[in-house]
Structure formats: structure tokens, C-alpha cells
N, C-alpha and C positions, 0 to 999 in steps of 0.2 A: 563660537564668537571669534572675531578678529581684531586684535588690538594693535595699533601702531604707535609705537613710542618714540618721540621726535626731540633731538636736540638742536634748536636752531642755529644757523650759522652766523657768524660774526667776525671773527679774524678772517674767515674766507672771503667775506664781503668786503673787508677792509684791504685784505692782501697782506697785511703784516701782523703780527703777533705770536701768540702762543701756538705751538704745534698741536695738533689734534691727538688726543688720547680716548683710550676706551672709556665711555661714559658709565661709570659705576653706578651711579644712582638710579637710571633707568635699566641698567643691567640687572640690578637687584629686583626691580618691579616686574620685568620681563620674565625672569626666573620664577618669581612667585605666581605668576599668571599661567607660565607653562607648567608649574607642578600642578596646578589646580585644572588644568585641561583646556585651557584657553590658548588659542592660537596667537602669538604674539612676534613682533618683529622690531629690531631697535634700527632706526634710521638716525645715523649721526650725520646731520646735514652740514656740520663743520668740517668734514673730512673731504679735501680735495680729491675729486675723481674725474674731472673733465681733461680732455687733452692740454697739455702745456700749462696746467693749472698748477699754482704752489702758493704757499704762504712764506713770506720772507719773515725769518727768524733771526736773521743777524741783529744781535741787541742793539747794535750802533744805529743801525737803519731803522729798527723799530722805534727807538727812541726818537729820533728826528724826524720821522714820518707821521707821528701821531696825527698832527694835525690835518694833514692830507688824507691819512687813512680815514680819519672821522666823516670826512667829506664824502669818500667813496662809499662809505657805508649808507649814509643819509641819502646819497643818489641812488643806490640800488633799491632802498626802500621805495623809492618813487617810479622806479623802472620796471613796471607790469612785466616786460618781455625780458628783463635779466635771466641769463641762462640757468641761474641756481635756482630761481623760482619755477622756470620750465621743469627743472629736475624734480623738485618738489611735487609739481602736478602730476608728473609722470610716475613719480613712486607711488602717489595716493591711488592712480588709476591702476597700476600694476597689482597692488596689493589688496585694494577694496577693503579697506577696514570698516568695522562696524563701531568702532569707537578710537579717537586720538588722543593721547597723551602728550602733553608738550612741558619738558622740563625746562624752567626759565630763570636764568641769572637776571640781574638788573640791567646789565649792558644789552642783553638780548631781547629786551621788551618790545622793541619796534620790528625785530626779525620774527619773534613768536606772533605778534598781531599780525603780521602779514600771512604768516602760514595758517593762522586761524581763518583769515579771509579765504584763502585759497580751499581750505577744507570746506568751509559753506558755500562756496561756489561750485564745488564739485558735488555736495550734496546736502542741501539746507537742513536736512534732518539727522546729519551727522553729528554726534556727541563730541564735543571738544572738550578737553579738561587741560587745566594748568596745574602744575606743581612745580616744587622747587624753593630756593630761598626767597626769592622776590615776591610771588604771590603769597607765600606764607607771611610776609609782614606787610604786605601791601595789596590784597586780594582784590580791592576795589578797581585796580589797574587792569585786570583781566575782562572786565565787563564794559569798557568804555564803548565799544562799537558793536556790541551785541553779537559777536560771533565767538564767544567762550560760554560754555553752560555750566562748567562747575570749576572750583578751584580745590584742590588738595592741599591742605595746610599741614606743615611739618612731615613727619616721617610716612612715606607713602604706601609701603608695600599693602597693608591690610586695608586701608581706605580705597585704594584705587581697585582692588580686587573686589570689594563689596559694591562699589558702583557699577563695575562690569556685570556682577551678577543681577543686581536690580534692572539695569538696563536691557541685559538679555531677557529677562522675564517681562518686560513691557511695564514694570512698576513706575508709578509718576510721584509716589511719595518718598522724598528723601530727608525728611524731617529726623529720622533716626538714625542716619548715617553721620557718625562722629567724623571730625577733622574736615569736613566739606562746608564750603560756601557756595551760594548759588543765588539767582534772582527768582523772586517770586512776587507775582504782583506788582512789578516796578520797582521793589525794594531788594537790596542784598541781605541774605540771611546766612548768618554765621553760626553753624552748628556747634556745640560744645566741641573743644579738642578730645581726639582719641588719644587714649593711653598707649604710651610706648611698649614696643615688644620687650617684654623682661627677659627673655633668653634669647640672645643676638645669634647663637648657635644654630638657632631652629630656622632662621632664614637662609634659603638656598643661595650658593654661589652665583655672582653675577653671569647671566646667560650669554656669555660672548659668542656662543654657537649661532645667538638669532640674530646677529649683526647683518643688516642688509650690505651689498657692495663689499664684501670682505676681501676682494683682490685689491681694494684702494687703500687698506689698511696696511701699515707697517706692524708687523708680528709682535716687534719689541712692546709697543703700546698695551699689548695683553697682559703683560706683567705687572698688572696694578691692582693693589689691595689697600684694604682698610683693616686695622686689627681692632678698632674701637668705634663708638659712637658717642659723641658728646665732649665738651671741654669745661672744665670748670672754672677756668680764669675769665677775667672780666675786662680784657684789652677794648679800649674804646673804638676802635677801628674796626672790629670784627663781631658777626651776629652769630657766630657758631654756637657760643653758649645759649642764646636765647632759643636758637632753632631747635636744639636738642633738649630744651627746656630744663636747662642747669643740671642735666643729669648724665652721668659718666656710665657706659656699658661696655665690658670688654669681653671678647672673643676668648675661647678656651685653647691653650697651645695645639691640643689635638686637632682643633677645628681649622686653625690656621696651617698646620702641616698639610693637612686634607686638600685644602684649597692650592697650596704651592704645588704639590704633587699632580694636580688637576691641571693647572697650567703648564707645567712642564710636560705633562704627557700629551696635551692638546697642541702646544706650539712650540716646544722644544726651547723656552725661553728659561734662561739660567740667571737672569737679572730681573730683580723684583723692586717696585717703588711703593713703598708704604705711605698713602696719602694721609696718614692721622694728623690732627691738629698738634698732638704731643705723644710720640710713639713711648716714652718712657713716664706716662703719667702715673703709672704704678709701677715703680722700680723692680717690686717682687715679680709682678706678672711679665714685664717685659724682659727679665732673666731667665724666667720659665720659658718665653718664646725662644729664646736664643739656645738655651739648653735642647730643648726639643727639636731645633733645627740642626744642631750639632750630632745629636744622637740619631737622627734621620738619615744622615749621611747624604743629604740632597746637593751638597756642594753647590749651593748659589751664591751669588752675590746680589747685595741690596742695599738701598739706601732710604732715608728718611728723615724726619724732623723732630725737632723738641725743643724744650725751653732751656736756658742757661742755668737754672736752678734745678734742674732734673739730671744733671751728669755727675757721675763720680766715677772713681778707678774701677770698682768691681763690676758695674753696668758695662763700662767701655770695654773691660778685658771681654766679658761675655759678647758683646756686640761684634768684636773684632774676630774672635774665634768663630763665631755663627756665619761671617762673611760680609758683614757690614763695611762696606767702602767709603761710604760718605754720609755725613750727620750734617744737618743743617739747624741752625740757631735762629730763632726769631729776635733780632736785637732792635729792630726798626728805628731806633734814635740812641745818639751818643750823648743828648742833653739831659742832665738830671733833673731839670725843671720839666721838659716834656715827657719824661718817663713817669713822672707823678700824675702830668695831665691826661695821658693817654692811658692810666691804670695798667703799666706794663709790670710793676712790682718786681723789677729787676733793677740792678745798678751796673755800671761799667766794670766795678770790680768782678762782680759775678760772671759777667760776659768775659773778661780776660781770662780768669780762672777755667771757665769752661772751655773756652778755646784752646787754652795751653794744654788741658788734661786730653781733648781730643786729640791734638797735633802728636802728643807724646804717645797715645795708643796706637799711632799709626794708621788712624782712620782719617781721611781727607775731610776737612772743615768748611762749610759753606755759612754764609748768613744773609739775612735778609733785611734791607734797610730801607726806610721811607722819608719822604720829605713833602712837605706841602701841608701840615695840618693846620687847622683854622688859627690857632694862637702861637703857632712858630713864629720866630724871628730869624734873621740871616745869621744872629750870633748862634742860635740853636742848631742852624743848618750846618755852620762852621766845625760846631762841635762834632756832629754825627760824621761829617767828612773826615775829621781828624781821627775819629776812632776807626772809622772805615781803613784808613791807611794803615793805622798803628798795628792793627790785628794780623795783617798780612796773610790772609786766608786763602784757601784753593779756589775759592770761587765767592763772588759777591754779587747779590741781587739787590737792584736798586729800583725803586716803584715811586711814581708819584700817587698821593694820597688822593682818593676820591671817596668823598662821603656817600655811604651805601645805607639803603633801608636796613632796619635792623639792629644799627650801630648807635651807640651814645655818640659818636662822632657826627653823625647826621642831625641828631637834636642839637649838638653845639653850632654847627654851621646854620642851621635855621634860626637859632637864638640869635647869632650873630649878623644875621640879614644876609648870609653868604648864599644861601639856597632857599627857595620859595617853599612854605610849607606844602603846598599842592604842585610840587613840580611834575611836570609831564615826563616820564622815564621813557616814554618811547622816541623822544626828541632831545633827551638831556645831553647836553655838550660837556664833555670831560676836559681836563687839562690836556693841551694847551690853549683850547678853545674858551675855557673857563677858569677862573681863579678863585680857590676857596681858602683864602689866608686874609686875616682881619689887618695885621700888622706889617705886611710886605708887598710893595707895589708889584704888578705882575712882570714889569721888565727886569726887576732886581731878581724875583723869584726865578725866572726863566733862565737868566745868565748864570745863576748858582747852579741850578739844576742841570743844565747842559754841561757846566764844568765837571760837575760830579758824576753824571753820565759817561761823560769822554774818558774821565780816569777809572771808571769800572770797565768801560770796553776794553781799554789798553791792558788792565791789571788781568783781566779775564783770559785775554788771548796772548799773555806774554808768554815765552816757550817754557821758562822755569816754573811758571803757575800750572800750565797744563801738564807739565811732567810730573810735580808734586801730585796733583789730582789723580793721574793715572797710575802713580805708583802703588798705592795701596790696591788696586785690583790686579796689578800684576803679581805683586807679593803672595795675594791669596790664591791665584791659580797655580804659582810655583809650588807652594806648599801643600795645595789639595786637589788640584787637578790640571796636572801640566798637560794632558791630553787636549783639554780645552782651550788652553792658553796658545798651544801650537796651532789650533785650528782658526783661533780668533787672530793670531798673528798673519795667518796666511791669507785670511780674508780682508786684513788689512792692507796687505801688501797688494794684493789684487785690486782693491779698490784705488789705491794711489797710482797704480800702474794705468788703470783705465781713466782717471782725471789726467794724467800726464800726457795721453795719447789725444784725448779731447783737447788739451792745449796746444799740441803740437801739432794738430790736424791728423793725429793717426788713423782716425775712424772716417 
């Protein structure tokens, strides 16, 4: 059996947004299929590979081009001859799948439906399966046009493998497959949820070797990992807690080290990104991770994120020793009133204390901020802006709130009349085309948001800020791996020389 796993394009169609990275979710599923003897491939359709194609990552350009980029996205959905859809068709023809799995975020519903249509035009009997965050909470959205056969809800490795086995055998009865939704006799059937995998160490490492068009990938993106599944906190804007059924599962330090070694051996990557919701959710386990990294002699640098109330000096000491060069904190808002409303369960004093400790440890500190909550006021935004400036961080990330399925925030937005209960997520328009605040007019919010965004861009690109962010990585290599530092310095000088030649017409 041949299974094609797809991440739909979004930023690529908009031409602005986040740079593509290795898709860990379908990477795990592909590895599970491969281990079971099924031929699998990963098609990351978000990854630019056409001549002269690129995604604008400049944060100032992205912020101010959101409206124009959304327009480009919807135009692409309506353009059957768009080159990216041609690429999708060609990929399907070349791989000749027996089943297609599509991992779908809410913003990707439109492009996921488009790919599903392309699959059915290629072969009407080709089984198409959706999985991921959006269909877990809104499985009905997959079945609106008759091009999707199944939805895998929640954790997908075992469920998708069971689907493949049943389809391979020609079975027609899926009533016993837990974690699946499907249409039967014109009605959507939701089977009982599947139990989570108890021992996450038993899940094979993401199968980066199965990526299609590897030549178009930045090898650095292969240094992506997660050390845990689940989040015990209740932030109103996030669906992670419910997606993982309020249960936290941690990998063993030995398993983490084994994967880091595999990544280094395959790609020569020395910089790892841990994408966990909160890396230090268990201080004891996080320190064990760090000690194991030190004892392994891997000499990697890495970054991750956590909460302000999960930081202390002992943890930071071991993170620093293990090569952590950047730690990001989810701050979200500087307004005590909003902190309570979004159930963040931290206050500004905790945030200041955490950032101070991280700076003292020598690790670069970043923070995530948001604005545009349904019940937020301009005064709340001003308090966030004041805290943002007061912390003087190495990097600030500023995002506009979008109410997403699976979050308490969407429930609040619906109750306030800001979002329709039966919203069409395939054509849903986010900020600045839509406004999700009950107490602030769109014009006033846009003005303040753009002021904050402009400050963030200037701050992040200030020379002193960039120098402070780089300093922790340089000191790590000086102490632990001077040879790598020399190589990286030579590579940087080479890149700068090439840029200078381009600017002066040297090529």
C-alpha cells in the first residue's frame, strides 16, 4: 500500500508568513506506517520549490501585508490553473497513492478542500483522510463537498495505520475503528475516541527521510523535535490542552538523546528547536534532559519555550550548560484584567522575575505577546505595550488574536456575536479583514496594533538587540566547540561577501 501524507499550502499561497519547517505531525505518522511495512511519503506543499518562488518572512512586511496576502490566498483557491495546484496534481500522479492523508490547521481548510478535490478528480475511489487540529474539533467541515472519506480525530498514528490496514484488505465496516469520523447513509458517524499512546518512547522518530522534493528543503528545519505531548494549562486562546485530552506524556531522556544523534548524523544539524508547549512542565524531567545532553557530549545548541511560572535558577543553570541559547516565554498580555479573562494564570511580577532570571543565566530571552482579544480594551493593549517595552528582551513576537476552533476564545467570540456559530472556515477572513473585539472599533484597534507592530520590528532589528541574541550562542561555542564556531564564522563571512557582490553588481 502507498500512503501520501500532505501538509496543505497556506503561507506559500499568500506569499507572506512563517517559513516552512519539517512537519512533525505527519512525520510521526509516516514513520509509523514505514515501520509497519507501508510505503509512505511526505509532501510538504507549503515548501516553496518553483523557480524564483519565496515566502516573505520580514516581520514588518508580513504585518502590513496581511490583508493583501489573504486576498492572494482566496484568489489562489479559485484559480484551478495556479502553479501550486499543478504541482499537487503532478505529485499525486507521480506517487500514485492508494490513500491520501491531509493534516489540516484551521487557516488551511480552504486549501485542504482544494487538494481533496484534486485527489478525487485523479481517482474518485481514492480514500482521502483528514487529520490534525481543525478536523479534531470540527470534523463536519471535512465532509462539506463529498471529497473527504474519513477524519482522524486527535492523536493519529495508530488510527491512521488501522485505517490503512482495513482499506488495504478491502473492508467496508469502520464502526470498530476508534478515533474516526465518516459519513454513512448520509449522516456523519463519530466513533468513540481512541485511547492515547501510553508510552511515547514507542513512537518511531519522525520520518524525515520520506520527504518529497528534499532538495528544496533548508536542512536546518530538520532540527525540529518535541519532548512531550500535552499541556495541563487552560489558556483560553489555545486548543492544545483539549487536543491531547488534558493528559501530559513525557519522553525519556535516553529517547531524546537517541533522536538528537539521529538528526545530527543525517543532516549535520547542531541547532535543535524543541516545539513543546512548555518544555519545563516537569522541572525534574527537564533537568534530566539537560544532564543527559551534557553527558552525551553532543555539543548542540537549542531553543525552546515555557511559562513564566516554570523557571528557576537551578533549571536555567542546567539548560545553559546543555546548550540552550534561547528561551521564549508566553506572556500574551500585560493587563491583569486580561490575564484573568484568558486564564493565563500568571501575572506581570512573575513575568518580570522569569525574564530577569533568564537574562542573568546568559540565555537569550524572547516573549510572545498578543492583542485583539474579544473583551480587550485600548487600555489593556496599552498595558501590554508598556510591559513589552519595559522587559527589554532579545526578541519579541507580536500576534493578532484569531478565535480558533477548540479554544474557549472562540466560544466567547460566538457568544458576543463576533463570529457566527456555523462559520465557514474555508473562506473565513481573519484580521485585518475581520475584527473580533467587542469594545474597540476596528479603526482604533488597527492604529494601535500597527503602532505596536512597528515598535516590535524596530526593536528586533536593532543592532544591540541582535548582538545580545547572538551572544549566548557565541559563548557556548567558545567554551564547548571552537571548531564549529570557526566554521560558522567563515560561512557567515562568505554569505556577507556574496550579498555585497550582488548589491554592487559583482555577479
